[in-house]
C-alpha positions in Angstrom: -29.0 -39.3 37.3 -27.8 -39.5 33.8 -28.9 -42.8 31.7 -25.8 -43.1 29.1 -27.0 -46.0 25.6 -24.1 -47.4 24.4 -22.0 -47.8 27.6 -19.7 -50.5 25.9 -18.2 -47.9 22.9 -15.7 -45.5 22.9 -17.7 -42.7 24.7 -20.1 -44.5 26.9 -16.8 -45.9 28.5 -14.7 -42.6 29.8 -18.2 -41.4 30.2 -18.3 -43.7 33.0 -15.1 -42.9 34.3 -15.5 -39.6 34.5 -18.8 -40.2 36.1 -17.3 -42.6 38.4 -14.1 -39.8 38.9 -16.8 -37.0 39.2 -19.1 -38.6 41.7 -21.9 -37.7 38.8 -25.0 -40.6 39.5 -24.8 -42.2 36.0 -25.9 -45.4 34.7 -24.7 -46.5 31.2 -26.0 -49.8 29.1 -25.1 -51.7 26.9 -26.4 -52.8 23.3 -26.9 -56.0 24.2 -29.2 -54.6 27.7 -30.2 -52.2 25.5 -30.5 -51.6 21.7 -31.7 -47.9 20.9 -33.2 -49.4 18.0 -36.0 -51.7 19.8 -38.4 -49.0 21.3 -39.6 -51.4 23.9 -36.1 -52.5 25.4 -35.4 -48.5 25.3 -38.5 -46.9 26.6 -38.3 -49.6 29.5 -34.9 -48.8 30.5 -36.2 -44.9 30.6 -38.9 -45.9 32.5 -37.2 -48.2 35.0 -34.4 -45.7 35.6 -36.0 -42.3 35.5 -32.9 -40.6 34.4 -32.9 -36.6 34.4 -30.9 -36.7 31.6 -30.3 -38.8 27.8 -26.9 -38.9 26.6 -27.0 -41.3 22.9 -23.5 -42.9 22.6 -24.5 -45.5 20.7 -23.6 -45.2 16.7 -22.6 -47.5 13.8 -19.6 -46.1 13.4 -17.9 -48.8 10.8 -17.2 -45.6 8.0 -16.2 -47.9 5.1 -18.2 -51.2 6.2 -22.0 -48.9 5.9 -21.0 -48.4 2.2 -22.1 -52.4 1.9 -23.9 -52.6 5.2 -26.6 -49.5 5.1 -29.1 -51.7 6.6 -27.2 -52.1 9.8 -26.2 -48.4 9.9 -29.2 -46.7 9.1 -31.0 -48.9 12.4 -27.9 -47.6 14.5 -26.9 -44.0 13.5 -31.2 -43.2 12.0 -33.4 -45.6 13.7 -32.2 -45.6 16.9 -32.0 -41.6 17.5 -35.4 -41.6 16.7 -36.3 -44.5 19.0 -34.4 -42.7 21.7 -35.5 -39.0 20.6 -39.3 -40.4 20.9 -39.4 -42.2 24.4 -37.2 -39.2 25.6 -40.2 -37.0 24.3 -43.1 -39.0 26.0 -40.8 -39.0 29.5 -39.7 -35.4 29.1 -36.2 -35.7 29.6 -33.6 -33.9 27.5 -31.6 -35.6 25.1 -28.0 -35.3 24.1 -27.2 -37.0 20.7 -23.5 -37.5 19.6 -22.9 -36.3 16.0 -20.1 -36.3 13.5 -18.0 -33.7 11.1 -19.2 -36.3 8.1 -22.7 -34.6 7.8 -20.4 -32.0 5.5 -19.3 -32.5 2.4 -15.6 -31.3 3.0 -15.5 -28.8 0.0 -15.8 -25.7 2.3 -12.2 -23.8 2.3 -13.1 -22.8 6.1 -14.4 -24.1 9.1 -17.9 -25.2 8.8 -20.8 -23.6 11.4 -23.3 -25.2 12.6 -26.2 -24.1 10.1 -24.0 -25.2 7.4 -25.5 -26.7 4.8 -25.2 -30.6 5.3 -23.7 -32.6 1.9 -22.1 -36.3 3.5 -20.7 -38.1 0.9 -20.7 -40.9 2.0 -23.7 -43.6 3.7 -22.3 -43.1 7.4 -22.5 -39.5 6.8 -26.0 -39.6 5.2 -27.6 -42.1 8.5 -25.8 -39.7 10.4 -27.5 -36.5 8.7 -30.8 -38.7 8.9 -30.2 -39.2 12.5 -29.9 -35.6 13.4 -33.5 -35.0 10.9 -34.6 -37.8 13.2 -33.8 -35.8 17.1 -35.1 -32.5 15.3 -38.0 -33.3 14.5 -38.8 -35.8 18.1 -37.7 -34.4 20.5 -38.1 -30.7 21.5 -35.4 -31.1 24.5 -32.1 -32.0 22.1 -28.6 -31.2 22.1 -26.6 -32.5 18.9 -23.2 -32.4 19.7 -21.1 -33.0 16.3 -17.7 -34.1 16.8 -14.7 -35.0 15.2 -11.6 -37.5 14.7 -12.2 -38.8 17.9 -10.2 -41.3 19.2 -9.6 -42.1 23.2 -8.1 -45.2 25.0 -11.1 -47.4 24.7 -12.2 -49.2 21.2 -10.6 -48.9 17.7 -9.8 -45.8 16.8 -6.6 -43.7 14.1 -4.0 -43.5 17.4 -4.3 -47.2 18.9 -3.5 -48.0 15.1 -0.4 -46.1 14.0 1.2 -47.3 17.5 -0.1 -50.7 16.7 1.7 -49.6 13.5 4.7 -48.3 15.1 5.7 -51.3 17.1 5.7 -53.5 14.1 6.5 -51.5 10.9 9.4 -49.1 10.1 7.6 -46.5 7.6 3.7 -45.4 7.6 2.3 -44.0 4.8 -0.4 -41.7 6.0 -3.1 -39.3 4.4 -1.9 -35.6 4.4 -4.5 -33.6 2.2 -7.3 -34.3 4.7 -7.7 -32.0 7.9 -9.5 -32.0 10.7 -10.1 -31.1 14.8 -8.6 -34.8 16.6 -11.0 -35.0 20.1 -9.9 -37.2 22.4 -13.1 -39.0 24.1 -12.1 -38.0 27.9 -12.5 -34.5 26.8 -15.4 -34.8 25.0 -17.2 -36.8 28.2 -15.8 -33.7 30.4 -17.9 -31.5 28.5 -21.2 -34.1 28.3 -21.1 -33.8 32.0 -20.0 -30.7 32.8 -23.1 -29.2 30.5 -25.5 -32.4 32.0 -26.0 -29.5 35.2 -27.2 -26.9 32.7 -29.5 -29.4 30.5 -31.1 -31.5 33.0 -33.6 -28.0 34.7 -33.7 -27.2 31.1 -31.6 -24.3 30.8 -32.9 -22.9 26.8 -29.8 -24.2 25.3 -31.4 -26.6 23.0 -29.7 -27.8 19.5 -26.4 -28.1 17.4 -23.5 -27.7 18.8 -20.0 -27.9 17.3 -17.9 -29.7 20.0 -13.7 -30.7 19.1 -10.2 -30.7 19.8 -9.1 -27.3 19.5 -6.3 -26.8 16.7 -6.1 -28.1 13.2 -3.9 -30.8 11.7 -4.2 -33.3 8.5 -4.5 -37.7 9.5 0.1 -37.3 8.4 0.6 -34.5 11.0 -2.4 -36.5 13.9 0.4 -39.8 13.2 3.6 -38.0 13.3 2.5 -36.7 16.6 1.6 -40.2 18.0 4.6 -41.6 16.4 7.1 -38.8 18.2 5.3 -39.5 21.8 5.4 -42.9 21.5 9.6 -43.1 20.3 10.0 -41.3 23.4 9.4 -44.2 25.4 10.0 -46.6 23.5 12.6 -46.0 21.1 11.1 -46.6 18.0 11.2 -44.0 15.7 9.3 -45.1 12.5 9.0 -43.3 9.5 5.5 -41.3 8.5 5.5 -40.3 5.2 2.8 -38.1 3.7 0.8 -39.6 1.0 -2.4 -38.5 -0.7 -5.9 -39.8 -1.0 -5.4 -41.8 -4.3 -2.5 -43.2 -2.8 -5.0 -44.7 -0.3 -8.3 -45.6 -1.8 -11.5 -46.7 0.8 -14.9 -48.1 0.4 -16.5 -44.6 2.0 -15.0 -41.3 0.7 -14.1 -39.0 3.4 -14.2 -34.8 3.2 -11.5 -33.4 3.0 -11.8 -30.3 5.5 -13.6 -31.6 9.0 -12.7 -28.5 10.8 -15.3 -27.7 12.7 -15.9 -24.0 14.3 -16.7 -24.2 17.9 -17.2 -21.2 18.5 -20.8 -21.0 19.2 -20.7 -23.9 22.4 -17.6 -21.8 23.7 -20.2 -18.5 24.1 -23.1 -20.6 25.2 -21.0 -23.3 28.1 -18.2 -21.0 28.5 -15.0 -23.4 27.5 -13.7 -24.9 24.5 -12.4 -28.1 23.5 -8.7 -29.0 24.9 -5.6 -29.0 22.2 -5.8 -32.0 20.3 -2.0 -32.2 20.7 -2.0 -32.4 23.9 -4.4 -35.0 24.6 -3.0 -37.1 21.9 0.5 -36.9 23.7 -0.8 -38.1 26.7 -3.2 -40.7 25.9 0.2 -42.0 23.8 2.1 -42.1 26.9 -0.8 -43.9 29.0 -1.7 -46.4 26.4 2.6 -47.3 25.8 2.6 -47.8 29.4 -0.1 -49.7 29.8 1.1 -52.2 27.6 4.5 -52.3 28.5 3.3 -53.2 32.7 1.0 -55.5 30.3 4.0 -57.0 28.8 6.3 -57.2 31.6 
């Protein structure tokens, strides 16, 4: 049985859906049911559920707010993973920990490899990097999965924000000088469930991997795809205008290059991420149609 912490988040809810659809024994605990930063709660949950694999889908993900809410970010992204790693190691249970492209500074002119030097440029990235270090040091049986530009049907994310803006505005101004690999939570959840059996039998595949949607784009390119797909259903076609990062200042700096090289994951597990364009189109259609049914 797979035990998921962070069950109410974007990825946690997608894991629940994927587990049910594929008849995978899976239990997901929300923050209220088990705060990963509270050792007693985490150890009790693992002792009670007796999982064959633990997945940490819990995190503090408010990138800009992390600049001022550093303690909250540290609890969710550093302390919590350390607690989970300790409890998993004590129970001899493998741990999958989700991390981020934001551990890199974005200055590289090619896709990032797993062993490239990390150098986060914002508080969120710093706490995620610290969480990675804790997992590596504490849990021998760990798999760290770095991903990027996560979006999906649940929670708050870029795709859903663009859909809301497209419904009310005639122009969307979107940054065009940051590039990355949009990754759907559905694709990420499917990948986690696909590799789980090898971890559950303690196959020697431990370590750090990159997993993201295939293909590279900018936030502007991502937004343009979303707007074009929703326009085919809603008839609304606001103009999408590219702007430089300097025209959209935020509390937290963002890496200019968030592209992840996923070759290691493909070599070890035999598959890679789905094309971001296909997933973006599918999820955009599903969300627009769901909204139309709700309005009707």
